[in-house]
Structure formats: C-alpha cells, structure tokens
C-alpha positions in Angstrom: 13.2 -10.6 -76.0 10.4 -12.1 -78.0 9.3 -15.7 -77.5 10.5 -16.8 -81.0 14.0 -15.8 -80.2 13.9 -17.5 -76.8 12.8 -20.7 -78.6 15.6 -20.4 -81.1 18.1 -19.8 -78.4 17.0 -22.9 -76.4 17.1 -25.0 -79.6 20.7 -23.8 -80.4 21.7 -24.6 -76.8 20.2 -28.1 -76.8 21.5 -28.9 -80.3 25.0 -27.9 -79.3 24.8 -29.8 -76.0 23.7 -33.1 -77.6 26.0 -32.9 -80.6 29.0 -32.3 -78.3 27.8 -35.2 -76.0 27.3 -37.5 -79.0 30.8 -36.7 -80.3 32.3 -37.2 -76.9 30.6 -40.5 -76.6 31.6 -41.7 -80.1 35.3 -40.9 -79.5 36.4 -44.5 -79.8 34.8 -44.8 -83.2 35.7 -41.5 -84.6 39.2 -41.1 -83.1 38.7 -37.4 -82.6 40.7 -36.8 -79.4 39.8 -34.9 -76.3 37.1 -32.7 -77.9 38.3 -29.4 -76.3 35.4 -27.7 -78.2 33.1 -29.5 -75.8 34.6 -27.6 -73.0 34.8 -24.3 -74.8 31.2 -24.2 -76.1 29.4 -24.8 -72.8 30.8 -21.8 -70.9 29.9 -19.6 -73.9 26.3 -20.9 -73.9 26.1 -20.6 -70.2 27.0 -16.9 -70.4 24.3 -16.4 -73.1 21.7 -18.1 -70.8 22.8 -16.0 -67.8 22.3 -12.7 -69.6 19.1 -13.6 -71.5 17.0 -15.6 -69.0 15.8 -15.4 -65.4 17.4 -18.1 -63.5 16.4 -19.5 -60.1 18.7 -21.7 -58.0 16.2 -24.3 -56.7 16.6 -26.2 -53.4 17.6 -29.3 -55.3 20.5 -27.5 -57.0 21.6 -25.9 -53.8 21.8 -29.4 -52.2 23.8 -30.8 -55.1 26.2 -27.8 -55.1 26.7 -28.2 -51.3 27.9 -31.8 -52.1 30.3 -30.5 -54.7 31.6 -28.0 -52.2 32.3 -30.9 -49.8 34.1 -32.8 -52.5 36.3 -29.7 -53.3 37.5 -29.2 -49.7 39.8 -32.2 -49.9 42.1 -30.3 -52.2 43.6 -28.6 -49.2 44.8 -31.9 -47.8 46.3 -32.7 -51.2 48.3 -29.6 -51.1 49.5 -30.3 -47.6 50.1 -34.1 -47.7 50.1 -35.4 -51.3 51.4 -32.7 -53.7 52.5 -35.5 -56.0 48.9 -36.2 -56.8 47.8 -32.6 -57.1 47.7 -32.6 -60.9 45.3 -35.6 -61.0 43.1 -34.0 -58.3 42.9 -30.6 -60.0 42.2 -32.3 -63.4 39.3 -34.2 -62.0 37.9 -31.2 -60.2 38.2 -29.2 -63.4 36.1 -31.9 -65.2 33.5 -31.7 -62.4 33.3 -27.9 -62.6 32.9 -28.0 -66.4 30.1 -30.5 -66.0 28.3 -28.3 -63.5 28.9 -25.2 -65.6 27.0 -27.1 -68.4 24.3 -28.7 -66.3 23.1 -25.7 -64.3 21.8 -23.7 -67.3 20.6 -27.0 -68.8 18.6 -27.6 -65.7 17.1 -24.1 -66.1 16.1 -24.8 -69.7 14.7 -28.2 -68.8 12.3 -26.7 -66.2 11.1 -24.1 -68.7 10.4 -26.6 -71.5 11.1 -30.2 -70.8 9.2 -31.4 -73.9 11.7 -29.8 -76.2 14.6 -31.2 -74.3 13.0 -34.7 -74.3 12.8 -34.7 -78.1 16.6 -34.1 -78.2 17.1 -36.7 -75.5 15.3 -39.5 -77.3 17.2 -38.7 -80.6 20.4 -38.9 -78.6 19.4 -42.2 -77.0 18.5 -43.7 -80.4 21.8 -42.5 -81.9 23.8 -43.9 -79.1 22.1 -47.3 -79.3 22.5 -47.6 -83.1 26.1 -46.3 -82.9 27.1 -49.0 -80.4 25.3 -51.8 -82.2 27.4 -50.7 -85.2 30.5 -50.6 -83.0 29.7 -54.0 -81.7 29.5 -55.6 -85.1 32.1 -53.7 -87.1 34.8 -52.6 -84.6 34.6 -54.8 -81.5 36.9 -57.9 -81.7 35.4 -59.9 -78.8 38.8 -60.0 -77.1 37.4 -58.7 -73.9 34.2 -57.1 -72.5 32.3 -54.7 -74.7 33.1 -51.2 -73.4 31.0 -49.3 -75.9 31.8 -45.7 -76.8 31.5 -43.9 -73.5 33.8 -44.8 -70.7 34.5 -48.4 -69.5 31.9 -51.2 -69.5 30.3 -50.4 -66.2 30.3 -46.6 -66.7 28.9 -47.1 -70.2 26.2 -49.5 -68.8 25.2 -46.9 -66.2 24.7 -44.3 -69.0 22.6 -46.7 -71.0 20.3 -47.4 -68.0 20.0 -43.7 -67.4 18.9 -43.3 -71.0 16.3 -46.0 -70.5 14.9 -44.2 -67.5 14.8 -40.9 -69.5 13.0 -42.5 -72.3 10.4 -43.8 -69.9 10.0 -40.2 -68.6 9.4 -39.1 -72.2 6.8 -41.8 -72.6 5.0 -40.2 -69.7 5.3 -36.6 -70.7 4.5 -36.9 -74.5 1.2 -38.7 -75.0 1.5 -39.0 -78.8 1.2 -42.7 -79.5 3.3 -42.5 -82.7 6.2 -41.1 -80.7 5.8 -43.8 -78.1 6.3 -46.6 -80.6 9.4 -44.9 -81.9 10.6 -44.6 -78.3 9.8 -48.3 -77.8 12.3 -49.2 -80.5 14.9 -47.0 -78.8 14.2 -48.8 -75.5 14.6 -52.3 -77.0 17.9 -51.3 -78.6 19.2 -49.8 -75.3 18.3 -53.0 -73.4 20.2 -55.1 -75.9 23.3 -52.9 -75.6 23.1 -53.1 -71.8 23.2 -56.9 -72.1 26.2 -56.9 -74.3 28.2 -54.7 -71.9 28.2 -57.7 -69.6 28.0 -55.4 -66.6 26.7 -57.5 -63.8 25.9 -54.5 -61.7 23.8 -52.9 -64.5 22.0 -56.1 -65.4 21.1 -57.0 -61.8 20.4 -53.3 -61.2 17.8 -53.4 -63.9 15.8 -55.9 -61.9 16.0 -53.5 -58.9 14.8 -50.6 -61.2 11.8 -52.5 -62.5 10.9 -53.9 -59.1 10.5 -50.4 -57.6 9.0 -49.0 -60.8 6.5 -51.8 -61.2 3.5 -50.0 -59.5 3.7 -47.3 -62.2 3.8 -49.8 -65.1 1.0 -51.8 -63.6 -1.3 -48.8 -63.4 -0.5 -47.3 -66.8 0.1 -50.2 -69.2 -2.9 -52.2 -70.4 -2.7 -56.0 -70.6 -2.4 -56.2 -74.4 0.4 -53.6 -74.5 2.3 -55.5 -71.8 2.0 -58.7 -73.8 3.3 -57.0 -77.0 6.2 -55.3 -75.3 7.2 -58.6 -73.6 6.9 -60.6 -76.8 8.9 -58.0 -78.7 11.7 -57.9 -76.1 11.9 -61.6 -75.6 12.0 -62.3 -79.4 14.8 -59.8 -79.9 16.6 -61.0 -76.9 16.5 -64.6 -78.1 17.6 -63.5 -81.5 20.5 -61.6 -79.9 21.6 -64.7 -77.9 21.4 -66.8 -81.1 23.3 -64.3 -83.2 25.7 -63.1 -80.6 26.8 -66.4 -79.2 30.2 -65.2 -78.0 28.5 -62.5 -75.9 26.1 -65.0 -74.4 29.1 -67.3 -73.5 30.9 -64.4 -71.9 27.8 -63.4 -70.0 27.4 -66.9 -68.5 31.0 -67.0 -67.6 30.9 -63.7 -65.8 27.7 -64.5 -63.8 29.0 -67.9 -62.9 32.3 -66.5 -61.7 34.5 -68.1 -64.4 35.4 -64.7 -65.6 35.4 -61.5 -63.6 35.9 -63.2 -60.3 39.3 -61.5 -60.0 37.6 -58.1 -60.1 36.1 -58.9 -56.6 39.5 -59.6 -55.2 41.0 -56.5 -56.8 38.3 -54.3 -55.3 39.3 -55.7 -51.8 42.9 -54.8 -52.5 41.9 -51.3 -53.6 40.1 -50.7 -50.3 43.1 -52.0 -48.3 45.3 -49.6 -50.2 42.8 -46.8 -49.4 43.0 -47.7 -45.7 46.8 -47.5 -45.9 46.4 -44.0 -47.5 44.2 -42.9 -44.7 46.4 -44.4 -42.0 49.4 -42.2 -43.2 47.5 -39.1 -42.2 44.5 -40.0 -40.0 43.3 -36.4 -39.9 42.4 -36.7 -43.6 39.4 -39.0 -42.6 37.4 -35.8 -42.1 38.1 -34.0 -45.4 39.9 -36.6 -47.5 43.1 -36.7 -49.5 41.8 -35.2 -52.8 39.2 -36.1 -55.4 40.2 -39.1 -57.5 43.6 -39.3 -55.8 43.3 -43.1 -55.9 43.5 -42.8 -59.6 46.8 -40.8 -59.5 50.4 -41.9 -59.8 50.9 -41.9 -56.0 48.3 -44.6 -55.2 50.2 -47.7 -56.2 52.7 -47.1 -53.3 49.9 -47.9 -50.9 49.3 -51.4 -52.2 51.7 -52.6 -49.5 52.5 -56.3 -49.8 50.0 -56.5 -52.8 52.4 -56.0 -55.6 51.5 -52.4 -56.4 48.5 -53.2 -58.6 48.0 -49.6 -59.5 44.2 -49.3 -60.0 41.8 -46.8 -58.5 39.1 -47.5 -55.9 35.9 -48.6 -57.6 33.5 -48.3 -54.8 32.2 -44.7 -54.8 31.2 -44.6 -51.2 34.6 -45.9 -49.9 36.3 -43.7 -52.4 34.5 -40.7 -50.9 35.8 -41.6 -47.5 39.4 -42.0 -48.7 39.4 -39.1 -51.2 37.0 -36.6 -49.8 36.4 -37.6 -46.2 33.4 -38.2 -44.0 32.1 -34.7 -44.5 31.5 -35.4 -48.2 29.9 -38.8 -47.3 27.5 -37.0 -45.0 26.7 -34.4 -47.6 26.0 -37.1 -50.2 23.7 -38.9 -47.7 21.9 -35.7 -47.3 21.5 -35.3 -51.1 20.0 -38.8 -51.2 17.8 -38.2 -48.2 16.5 -34.9 -49.7 15.7 -36.6 -53.0 14.0 -39.6 -51.5 12.0 -37.4 -49.2 10.7 -35.4 -52.2 9.9 -38.6 -54.1 8.0 -39.9 -51.1 5.7 -36.9 -50.9 5.1 -36.7 -54.7 1.4 -37.2 -55.7 2.3 -38.2 -59.3 2.6 -42.0 -59.6 5.6 -41.7 -61.9 7.4 -41.3 -58.7 7.8 -45.1 -58.6 10.0 -44.9 -61.8 12.0 -42.0 -60.3 12.4 -44.1 -57.1 13.5 -47.1 -59.1 16.2 -45.2 -61.0 17.4 -43.4 -57.8 17.7 -46.8 -56.0 19.6 -48.2 -59.1 22.0 -45.2 -58.9 22.6 -45.7 -55.2 23.3 -49.4 -55.8 25.5 -48.8 -58.8 27.8 -46.5 -56.7 28.9 -49.4 -54.6 30.7 -51.2 -57.4 32.1 -48.4 -59.6 33.6 -44.9 -59.3 31.2 -42.3 -60.8 32.1 -39.1 -59.1 33.7 -37.5 -62.1 31.5 -39.3 -64.7 29.2 -36.8 -66.6 26.1 -39.1 -66.8 26.1 -39.5 -63.0 25.9 -35.8 -62.4 23.4 -35.5 -65.3 21.3 -38.2 -63.5 21.2 -36.2 -60.2 20.1 -33.1 -62.1 17.5 -35.0 -64.1 16.0 -36.7 -61.1 15.8 -33.3 -59.4 14.2 -31.7 -62.5 11.6 -34.5 -62.9 10.6 -34.1 -59.2 10.3 -30.3 -59.7 8.4 -30.5 -63.0 5.9 -33.2 -61.8 5.3 -31.5 -58.5 4.5 -28.2 -60.3 2.3 -30.1 -62.7 0.3 -31.4 -59.7 0.1 -27.9 -58.3 -1.3 -26.5 -61.6 -3.9 -29.3 -61.8 -5.1 -28.6 -58.2 -5.5 -24.8 -58.8 
C-alpha cells in the first residue's frame, strides 16, 4: 500500500470518528436519537485498520484490557444472583466493548501520526466549546445546572477538562505559533464552559491539575506570555460573571452549600444501599454483582429505610467494589500504578502536565461514575499514548 493511500485512510478514519463523536455530543441540541451509526461505523473502520496496517498491542493497552477483563467477570454473579439486572449489565458492557473496539485502532493511528490526530482533536474541542456556548445562550433555561451536550454536568465537565489537557499537548507537539494562538482561543472557551457547568469536582480539580502541571508551564512559558494569557483569561472570566449573573449566583450557592448539599447526603445513601447489596451475597465482594448494576431497576430495593431513592452509586471506586468486586479494584490500582511509574521515569518535562491530568482523573473518580463514559476510557488511552510517543521521542533524540 502506498503512503498516500495510508494517509487518506487515516484521514477518513479520524474524520468519521470525530464527526460521530461530535454528533453524539450534540444530541441534546440536534435531537437525533441514539446514533446507531456511531456503533456501526467504528467496527467497519476497525476491520479496515486490522487488515491494512501492522498493529502492536503495547504494554499500556494490555494493562487496560486486563482491567476491562476484571470488570467483565462480574457478569457471572449477575447471572447467578441478580438476573433481574442482567439487561442493564449487558447493555453497559456492550457500550464498553464498543468504546474499546473504537479506541484500540485509534490508539494505533495515534502512535503512527499524532500530529494529524491533534489537528482533528483541536477542531473538535473548538466545535464543542462553541456549540455549548450556543446551547447555553439559546437553549438553556437556567432552571437547573447546565449539563451541556454530553452526559450530565459532572461527566460533561470531565470531558471538557480532558479537552483542555489534550489542547495543551497539541501546544507542545505543534510548534507553529499561529496554531498556538488559535488553540489559546479554544482553551479560553473551554475554561468558560467548565465554569458554567457548576461542577465543584471539575472546578476544584482544575486547581489540582495546574498545581501538578506548574513545573512545565514555569519552564516553557516566558513572563510576557504568562501575563497576556492571565489578562485574557481574567478579562473574559469577569465579562462572563457580569453577563452570566445567574450562573455566578448558582456557582456561589453550590460552593457555599446552599445548593447541592443534598447531593452529599444522597451519595452516602447510595453507598449504604451498595453495602446492603453486597451483604445479600457476601461472596460477590471478590468479583462484584455486575457492571453498573447500581443503575439498574433492582437497586432501589436496597435503599432499606431510605425511601428507595433509586439512583446509582456515584463514587467510581466504591461502585467498583459493589459492582465488579475487589479484583477489579486491584486491577485498576495496577493500571494507575503502571501509568504513574511510567510518568515518573519520563525524561520529557511535559510529564508534569500528564501527571496533573492523571491525578485529576483519579480525584474525579471519587465523586462520579465514569466506568462506562467514553471520555474516561479515551483519557486512559490518550495518557498511555502520550507517554509512549514522548518516550520514543526521547529515544530518537538520544540516538
């Protein structure tokens, strides 16, 4: 196969992926349903990739796939103890497998040509930020928290912070200053949309992200650029507060506990219901009761004495224990250990930004359920890919 056709095939793949992802994310605005085409296109492109390209399963991918295997084992206990929740478990496993089917060849493309992928990624980030600003002004009615166009408020905020991290990576990989100023606009817009989600975890998590990433920014950003970026961000932020007074009011209420305090209590009730679920069959502590079973129709029965609130467990770590057992928790701890170890030994100082985003993700999992959320799995693959790409860059530079 000649190089021109390879390039065209990559372009077709990436175009299709981001168009499908954009449509999936804009579902609330466009009202286009479940987008089954999204699921049909990815396996087709996967098969094209499999037959046309050499593909290597890296150590990072093997570790992630081992974690997925651990999550899947819980289905056996669902069959034995909770067949009423089997449909919900299998549906969420199906979503996870489709995501993996999409991300594995995407990872292979990314390692071969991350710059091409990055161009599509920044276009997507810009489209998402503009689309949600449009949604905020012309669709949103301020009746409740701004959920955006991709999941609930917290999940949506996680995706936005992920895009902020990816754009920083593009800054690093593409030295063209014209592109960087374009990406700066995307960054400012993404930060504004994060603020209007009113996600306390995301907003506080951003401070964690920048704290760990600060050594990189200190080394690579000259003083005048720092000043310009800070002035631009503060000016737009103050404009946003002045123009979006209702959002500012809601933000203050959430952070002072006037609004959203009940969510802390509900999370406690969710955990108690999860303990009740485990107590019914203690053997399930090892391999769990089924992925996302706390979001199924059987879960309200375990809110004993709590009125059957009927919501799922939000804490991903506790949910892993209840739904997938200690084996899945240990496998995820190994995934994190493996990634942090690789980051620690990286010579490239962009590792501080990767570390910041990894710590942000670890923190975010404690307040929301992300185990079937596409951007979470994409983040694991992207972190792994960035480590791989930058380590290989270091090797090339030393030879």
